[in-house]
N, C-alpha and C positions, 0 to 999 in steps of 0.2 A: 504494499500499500504506499503510495507516494505521499510524502509530507514536505511540501515546499518550504515551510517555515524552518524545518530541520535540514533541508537540502538533501533529503533522501528520495530517490526516484523509484524505489521499490525493487531495485536490482543492485546487488553488490558483487563485484568481481575481484576477489583477492588477487593482489599483484605482488610479484617478487621484484624488488628493486635491484637485487643482485643479478637476476636473469633478464631483467627488463621485459618481462612478459607476465601474463596472467598465470595462475596456478592450474588452470585446466578445469575449473569448476566455478559455479556461481550460486548465489543465494537469491531467490526471487520471492517476494512477498505479494500476496494477492489480497484484494479487498474482502473476499468471502471464502469460506471453505468450499463452496460449490465451484467457484472459479479455479481454485487450487486443484480439486479433484479432476476437473475437466482438463486442465493443463497436463496433469500426470497422464490421463487417458490418451490425450492427443499426442503429446510429445515423447512419451517413453518409447524407446527404440526407433525414434525418427532417424532415418538414414539421410545424412548430408550428401554422401556420395558412396561409392563402392567400398571404401575403407574406413569411413567415419560415421559413427552412430551416436546419437544422444541418449544418455541414460538418466532417467529422472528418479530421484530418491526423495520421498517426503521427509521433511526435517525430523520429525519424531522417530521415523525409521532409522535415519542417520545417527541420532542420539543413541538409540538402542544398539546399533552396530558399534559405535565408539566405546560403549561400556562393556562390550563382549570381551571376555577374557581370551587371550590368545590360545590358551590350552583347550578351550572348549570349541574352538573353530575347527570345522571339518571341511576340507576342500571337496567340492562336489566332483563326482566321477565324471570323466569326459564322456561325451556322447559317443556311441559305438560308430565305427567307420562304416559308411555305406558306399559301396562302389557305384559310381555313376555310369550311365550307359556310355558307350563309345560313340561320341558325336562325330567322329571322323570316318566311321565305317563306310559311309557312302562314297568316300574318295578312293577306296581301294578297288 
């Protein structure tokens, strides 16, 4: 939620002065919970291009993850390999 009196636009991009770039994440505040839910629904896994995708994590979920003890973290199992069809077979 923007607040002109405080100079807050509703978006905060943490910046590294050492690297002279953003840290790769942002905090966005919305006026209502409904707007925030809709933003998560629409923007999560949004593909910018072939190699870059936006991941949206609600603030309270992020807080819960920050408090997670490292010993209780279990890395998810990778998805099984699925061989794709030979797309060049028609060239032979």
